[in-house]
BALOBA-1460 file (C-alpha; in Angstrom, 3 decimals):
// residues 118
<rec num="1" residu="x" x="-7.941" y="17.799" z="-86.557"/>
<rec num="2" residu="x" x="-5.639" y="20.781" z="-86.202"/>
<rec num="3" residu="x" x="-5.118" y="22.390" z="-89.590"/>
<rec num="4" residu="x" x="-2.094" y="24.711" z="-89.722"/>
<rec num="5" residu="x" x="-2.049" y="27.597" z="-92.153"/>
<rec num="6" residu="x" x="1.334" y="29.228" z="-92.599"/>
<rec num="7" residu="x" x="1.527" y="32.426" z="-94.606"/>
<rec num="8" residu="x" x="0.796" y="30.801" z="-97.955"/>
<rec num="9" residu="x" x="2.775" y="27.605" z="-97.405"/>
<rec num="10" residu="x" x="0.976" y="24.322" z="-97.864"/>
<rec num="11" residu="x" x="2.064" y="22.692" z="-94.603"/>
<rec num="12" residu="x" x="4.329" y="23.391" z="-91.646"/>
<rec num="13" residu="x" x="7.760" y="21.956" z="-92.254"/>
<rec num="14" residu="x" x="7.401" y="22.512" z="-95.987"/>
<rec num="15" residu="x" x="10.446" y="23.964" z="-97.700"/>
<rec num="16" residu="x" x="10.442" y="27.740" z="-97.472"/>
<rec num="17" residu="x" x="10.893" y="29.739" z="-100.666"/>
<rec num="18" residu="x" x="14.489" y="30.867" z="-101.099"/>
<rec num="19" residu="x" x="13.823" y="34.471" z="-100.160"/>
<rec num="20" residu="x" x="12.237" y="33.345" z="-96.873"/>
<rec num="21" residu="x" x="14.888" y="30.790" z="-95.985"/>
<rec num="22" residu="x" x="17.371" y="32.204" z="-93.485"/>
<rec num="23" residu="x" x="20.179" y="30.674" z="-91.518"/>
<rec num="24" residu="x" x="21.770" y="31.884" z="-88.328"/>
<rec num="25" residu="x" x="25.536" y="32.196" z="-87.981"/>
<rec num="26" residu="x" x="25.730" y="28.668" z="-86.617"/>
<rec num="27" residu="x" x="23.768" y="27.233" z="-89.598"/>
<rec num="28" residu="x" x="20.449" y="26.715" z="-87.814"/>
<rec num="29" residu="x" x="17.444" y="27.246" z="-90.043"/>
<rec num="30" residu="x" x="14.952" y="29.632" z="-88.451"/>
<rec num="31" residu="x" x="11.284" y="28.763" z="-88.112"/>
<rec num="32" residu="x" x="8.688" y="30.508" z="-90.302"/>
<rec num="33" residu="x" x="7.513" y="32.604" z="-87.333"/>
<rec num="34" residu="x" x="11.058" y="33.732" z="-86.570"/>
<rec num="35" residu="x" x="11.436" y="35.208" z="-90.052"/>
<rec num="36" residu="x" x="8.020" y="36.789" z="-90.225"/>
<rec num="37" residu="x" x="5.868" y="34.045" z="-91.768"/>
<rec num="38" residu="x" x="3.058" y="33.610" z="-89.266"/>
<rec num="39" residu="x" x="1.336" y="30.257" z="-88.872"/>
<rec num="40" residu="x" x="-2.226" y="29.922" z="-87.649"/>
<rec num="41" residu="x" x="-4.020" y="26.799" z="-86.536"/>
<rec num="42" residu="x" x="-7.687" y="25.964" z="-86.892"/>
<rec num="43" residu="x" x="-8.888" y="24.204" z="-83.783"/>
<rec num="44" residu="x" x="-12.276" y="22.886" z="-82.701"/>
<rec num="45" residu="x" x="-13.152" y="23.252" z="-79.033"/>
<rec num="46" residu="x" x="-16.322" y="22.434" z="-77.117"/>
<rec num="47" residu="x" x="-17.327" y="25.442" z="-75.025"/>
<rec num="48" residu="x" x="-20.324" y="25.039" z="-72.715"/>
<rec num="49" residu="x" x="-21.494" y="22.123" z="-74.866"/>
<rec num="50" residu="x" x="-21.209" y="23.989" z="-78.182"/>
<rec num="51" residu="x" x="-18.549" y="23.118" z="-80.767"/>
<rec num="52" residu="x" x="-16.661" y="26.194" z="-81.966"/>
<rec num="53" residu="x" x="-13.736" y="26.655" z="-84.340"/>
<rec num="54" residu="x" x="-10.909" y="29.092" z="-83.641"/>
<rec num="55" residu="x" x="-7.963" y="30.327" z="-85.705"/>
<rec num="56" residu="x" x="-4.932" y="31.589" z="-83.796"/>
<rec num="57" residu="x" x="-1.162" y="31.446" z="-83.987"/>
<rec num="58" residu="x" x="0.277" y="28.739" z="-81.756"/>
<rec num="59" residu="x" x="0.438" y="28.355" z="-78.859"/>
<rec num="60" residu="x" x="-3.297" y="28.819" z="-78.341"/>
<rec num="61" residu="x" x="-3.615" y="29.251" z="-74.588"/>
<rec num="62" residu="x" x="-6.520" y="29.532" z="-72.211"/>
<rec num="63" residu="x" x="-5.656" y="33.211" z="-71.608"/>
<rec num="64" residu="x" x="-5.917" y="33.912" z="-75.355"/>
<rec num="65" residu="x" x="-9.258" y="32.084" z="-75.523"/>
<rec num="66" residu="x" x="-10.787" y="34.083" z="-72.665"/>
<rec num="67" residu="x" x="-9.578" y="37.321" z="-74.257"/>
<rec num="68" residu="x" x="-10.947" y="36.298" z="-77.670"/>
<rec num="69" residu="x" x="-14.344" y="35.606" z="-76.085"/>
<rec num="70" residu="x" x="-14.366" y="39.197" z="-74.835"/>
<rec num="71" residu="x" x="-14.624" y="38.216" z="-71.200"/>
<rec num="72" residu="x" x="-12.978" y="39.986" z="-68.275"/>
<rec num="73" residu="x" x="-10.532" y="37.496" z="-66.739"/>
<rec num="74" residu="x" x="-11.318" y="38.581" z="-63.187"/>
<rec num="75" residu="x" x="-14.972" y="37.610" z="-63.696"/>
<rec num="76" residu="x" x="-14.493" y="34.197" z="-65.294"/>
<rec num="77" residu="x" x="-13.910" y="30.657" z="-64.057"/>
<rec num="78" residu="x" x="-12.813" y="27.952" z="-66.508"/>
<rec num="79" residu="x" x="-13.032" y="24.184" z="-66.328"/>
<rec num="80" residu="x" x="-10.871" y="22.361" z="-68.890"/>
<rec num="81" residu="x" x="-11.643" y="18.685" z="-69.438"/>
<rec num="82" residu="x" x="-13.372" y="18.512" z="-66.041"/>
<rec num="83" residu="x" x="-10.528" y="20.240" z="-64.134"/>
<rec num="84" residu="x" x="-10.766" y="23.814" z="-62.888"/>
<rec num="85" residu="x" x="-7.775" y="25.813" z="-64.112"/>
<rec num="86" residu="x" x="-6.531" y="28.523" z="-61.723"/>
<rec num="87" residu="x" x="-6.330" y="31.954" z="-63.360"/>
<rec num="88" residu="x" x="-2.573" y="32.200" z="-62.765"/>
<rec num="89" residu="x" x="-2.062" y="29.115" z="-65.012"/>
<rec num="90" residu="x" x="-4.154" y="30.321" z="-67.972"/>
<rec num="91" residu="x" x="-1.182" y="31.765" z="-69.886"/>
<rec num="92" residu="x" x="0.682" y="28.442" z="-69.557"/>
<rec num="93" residu="x" x="-2.291" y="26.195" z="-70.367"/>
<rec num="94" residu="x" x="-2.175" y="25.254" z="-74.042"/>
<rec num="95" residu="x" x="-5.452" y="24.170" z="-75.598"/>
<rec num="96" residu="x" x="-5.702" y="21.107" z="-77.814"/>
<rec num="97" residu="x" x="-8.087" y="19.976" z="-80.521"/>
<rec num="98" residu="x" x="-11.332" y="18.670" z="-79.032"/>
<rec num="99" residu="x" x="-10.816" y="20.061" z="-75.518"/>
<rec num="100" residu="x" x="-14.021" y="20.476" z="-73.542"/>
<rec num="101" residu="x" x="-14.379" y="23.697" z="-71.613"/>
<rec num="102" residu="x" x="-17.003" y="25.072" z="-69.296"/>
<rec num="103" residu="x" x="-16.726" y="28.835" z="-68.981"/>
<rec num="104" residu="x" x="-18.661" y="30.602" z="-66.244"/>
<rec num="105" residu="x" x="-18.929" y="34.379" z="-66.410"/>
<rec num="106" residu="x" x="-19.838" y="36.043" z="-63.143"/>
<rec num="107" residu="x" x="-22.238" y="38.947" z="-63.344"/>
<rec num="108" residu="x" x="-22.757" y="41.424" z="-60.538"/>
<rec num="109" residu="x" x="-25.681" y="43.641" z="-59.990"/>
<rec num="110" residu="x" x="-29.202" y="43.318" z="-58.819"/>
<rec num="111" residu="x" x="-31.265" y="45.792" z="-56.930"/>
<rec num="112" residu="x" x="-30.421" y="47.158" z="-53.517"/>
<rec num="113" residu="x" x="-32.378" y="45.750" z="-50.631"/>
<rec num="114" residu="x" x="-35.317" y="47.869" z="-49.746"/>
<rec num="115" residu="x" x="-36.730" y="47.669" z="-46.280"/>
<rec num="116" residu="x" x="-40.476" y="47.903" z="-46.248"/>
<rec num="117" residu="x" x="-42.239" y="49.074" z="-43.130"/>
<rec num="118" residu="x" x="-45.606" y="47.751" z="-42.235"/>
């Protein structure tokens, strides 16, 4: 279950304290994030078969996940719920509670070929 945590408020949508409540000129109430109260969500994901919990402000995207894992995007391939996600869609791919990901990190290297003479 996604568990939001918003700058000291009990739940998202809860009434903001008076000093945090702001209205625009056309009487629209601004969201907590728009007035500086930052919400974070706790989300469980399955990465390479291991359940892990993350805490990030929404939206929690695939690009943010790869960055948080400390991986170089140009050396990673990601499968989300059995579908490979092209790198150019990572920033637009929002992750959801319980998603299953397979992350493959490509590693270069090895030794140069040595020709042996007999």
